[in-house]
N, CA, C and O atoms as a DFTB+ gen file, in Angstrom:
184 C
 N C O
     1  1      31.726      -5.558       1.831
     2  2      30.580      -4.950       2.466
     3  2      30.459      -5.538       3.871
     4  3      30.529      -6.753       4.056
     5  1      30.280      -4.677       4.835
     6  2      30.182      -5.159       6.211
     7  2      28.831      -5.834       6.457
     8  3      27.883      -5.672       5.689
     9  1      28.778      -6.564       7.508
    10  2      27.545      -7.304       7.836
    11  2      26.386      -6.357       8.133
    12  3      25.249      -6.632       7.748
    13  1      26.663      -5.239       8.817
    14  2      25.601      -4.277       9.121
    15  2      25.038      -3.649       7.858
    16  3      23.827      -3.453       7.747
    17  1      25.904      -3.332       6.907
    18  2      25.434      -2.755       5.647
    19  2      24.589      -3.776       4.879
    20  3      23.596      -3.412       4.250
    21  1      24.975      -5.028       4.929
    22  2      24.202      -6.075       4.266
    23  2      22.819      -6.196       4.889
    24  3      21.829      -6.325       4.168
    25  1      22.733      -6.156       6.219
    26  2      21.439      -6.199       6.900
    27  2      20.579      -4.988       6.528
    28  3      19.364      -5.108       6.373
    29  1      21.211      -3.835       6.387
    30  2      20.480      -2.627       6.004
    31  2      19.900      -2.769       4.601
    32  3      18.740      -2.425       4.375
    33  1      20.686      -3.266       3.669
    34  2      20.209      -3.450       2.292
    35  2      19.063      -4.457       2.259
    36  3      18.061      -4.229       1.581
    37  1      19.197      -5.555       2.975
    38  2      18.136      -6.565       3.008
    39  2      16.872      -5.981       3.642
    40  3      15.771      -6.238       3.157
    41  1      17.009      -5.210       4.703
    42  2      15.866      -4.572       5.348
    43  2      15.154      -3.608       4.425
    44  3      13.924      -3.567       4.394
    45  1      15.922      -2.825       3.668
    46  2      15.311      -1.890       2.719
    47  2      14.578      -2.629       1.605
    48  3      13.502      -2.205       1.183
    49  1      15.150      -3.727       1.129
    50  2      14.480      -4.513       0.094
    51  2      13.176      -5.123       0.612
    52  3      12.162      -5.114      -0.087
    53  1      13.204      -5.644       1.818
    54  2      11.987      -6.220       2.399
    55  2      10.925      -5.141       2.591
    56  3       9.753      -5.368       2.293
    57  1      11.322      -3.978       3.083
    58  2      10.373      -2.873       3.267
    59  2       9.788      -2.444       1.927
    60  3       8.594      -2.161       1.840
    61  1      10.605      -2.392       0.888
    62  2      10.114      -2.033      -0.436
    63  2       9.106      -3.035      -0.966
    64  3       8.100      -2.650      -1.562
    65  1       9.365      -4.310      -0.755
    66  2       8.430      -5.346      -1.207
    67  2       7.104      -5.228      -0.457
    68  3       6.039      -5.394      -1.051
    69  1       7.162      -4.944       0.833
    70  2       5.941      -4.792       1.619
    71  2       5.128      -3.597       1.121
    72  3       3.909      -3.696       0.980
    73  1       5.782      -2.484       0.857
    74  2       5.081      -1.283       0.387
    75  2       4.455      -1.535      -0.987
    76  3       3.296      -1.184      -1.209
    77  1       5.200      -2.131      -1.897
    78  2       4.664      -2.408      -3.231
    79  2       3.501      -3.394      -3.141
    80  3       2.508      -3.236      -3.850
    81  1       3.605      -4.395      -2.295
    82  2       2.515      -5.346      -2.118
    83  2       1.270      -4.687      -1.566
    84  3       0.162      -4.994      -2.008
    85  1       1.428      -3.790      -0.613
    86  2       0.284      -3.085      -0.046
    87  2      -0.380      -2.192      -1.093
    88  3      -1.606      -2.161      -1.195
    89  1       0.418      -1.473      -1.864
    90  2      -0.146      -0.617      -2.904
    91  2      -0.879      -1.440      -3.958
    92  3      -1.940      -1.031      -4.431
    93  1      -0.330      -2.590      -4.330
    94  2      -0.995      -3.467      -5.284
    95  2      -2.321      -3.975      -4.715
    96  3      -3.321      -4.043      -5.430
    97  1      -2.328      -4.327      -3.436
    98  2      -3.552      -4.794      -2.789
    99  2      -4.624      -3.704      -2.812
   100  3      -5.789      -3.982      -3.094
   101  1      -4.233      -2.480      -2.517
   102  2      -5.193      -1.381      -2.512
   103  2      -5.774      -1.136      -3.900
   104  3      -6.957      -0.819      -4.026
   105  1      -4.967      -1.278      -4.929
   106  2      -5.437      -1.061      -6.298
   107  2      -6.319      -2.192      -6.785
   108  3      -7.246      -1.957      -7.561
   109  1      -6.054      -3.413      -6.350
   110  2      -6.747      -4.562      -6.916
   111  2      -8.012      -4.956      -6.164
   112  3      -8.813      -5.736      -6.679
   113  1      -8.202      -4.443      -4.982
   114  2      -9.388      -4.864      -4.238
   115  2     -10.639      -4.259      -4.858
   116  3     -10.627      -3.130      -5.347
   117  1     -11.697      -5.020      -4.827
   118  2     -12.951      -4.541      -5.393
   119  2     -13.981      -4.437      -4.281
   120  3     -13.827      -5.029      -3.213
   121  1     -15.007      -3.697      -4.543
   122  2     -16.054      -3.525      -3.554
   123  2     -16.730      -2.193      -3.731
   124  3     -16.746      -1.626      -4.824
   125  1     -17.278      -1.707      -2.669
   126  2     -18.010      -0.444      -2.695
   127  2     -17.249       0.569      -1.851
   128  3     -16.846       0.287      -0.722
   129  1     -17.064       1.746      -2.422
   130  2     -16.417       2.848      -1.721
   131  2     -17.494       3.842      -1.301
   132  3     -18.226       4.349      -2.151
   133  1     -17.603       4.125      -0.028
   134  2     -18.572       5.101       0.466
   135  2     -17.790       6.257       1.073
   136  3     -16.988       6.072       1.989
   137  1     -18.039       7.458       0.544
   138  2     -17.355       8.651       1.043
   139  2     -18.396       9.651       1.505
   140  3     -19.393       9.888       0.823
   141  1     -18.157      10.236       2.670
   142  2     -19.034      11.266       3.204
   143  2     -18.227      12.549       3.278
   144  3     -17.230      12.629       3.995
   145  1     -18.667      13.556       2.527
   146  2     -17.933      14.813       2.477
   147  2     -18.867      16.001       2.478
   148  3     -20.044      15.885       2.817
   149  1     -18.329      17.148       2.093
   150  2     -19.119      18.378       2.072
   151  2     -20.233      18.322       1.041
   152  3     -21.276      18.950       1.222
   153  1     -20.026      17.581      -0.035
   154  2     -21.014      17.482      -1.099
   155  2     -22.059      16.409      -0.841
   156  3     -22.944      16.202      -1.672
   157  1     -21.976      15.727       0.283
   158  2     -22.929      14.682       0.616
   159  2     -22.277      13.320       0.611
   160  3     -21.077      13.192       0.855
   161  1     -23.074      12.297       0.332
   162  2     -22.598      10.927       0.342
   163  2     -22.357      10.479      -1.100
   164  3     -23.206      10.667      -1.971
   165  1     -21.198       9.890      -1.334
   166  2     -20.855       9.356      -2.648
   167  2     -20.605       7.862      -2.516
   168  3     -19.825       7.422      -1.672
   169  1     -21.284       7.084      -3.369
   170  2     -21.103       5.631      -3.377
   171  2     -20.520       5.248      -4.728
   172  3     -21.107       5.526      -5.773
   173  1     -19.366       4.612      -4.693
   174  2     -18.664       4.215      -5.923
   175  2     -18.502       2.705      -5.921
   176  3     -17.822       2.152      -5.056
   177  1     -19.119       2.038      -6.879
   178  2     -18.975       0.592      -7.003
   179  2     -17.869       0.250      -7.970
   180  3     -17.856       0.742      -9.099
   181  1     -16.928      -0.598      -7.542
   182  2     -15.815      -0.965      -8.412
   183  2     -16.155      -2.203      -9.182
   184  3     -15.343      -2.679      -9.976
């Protein structure tokens, strides 16, 4: 495997870890969700 291909594989793995970590953070955070839409204001407490 060439050095460039190795760097590409490592870069893809790092990007995947970052994306999975961000998605996990979004799922695990708690707090209050406030949404303003056509139906009015919705407040969701986690």
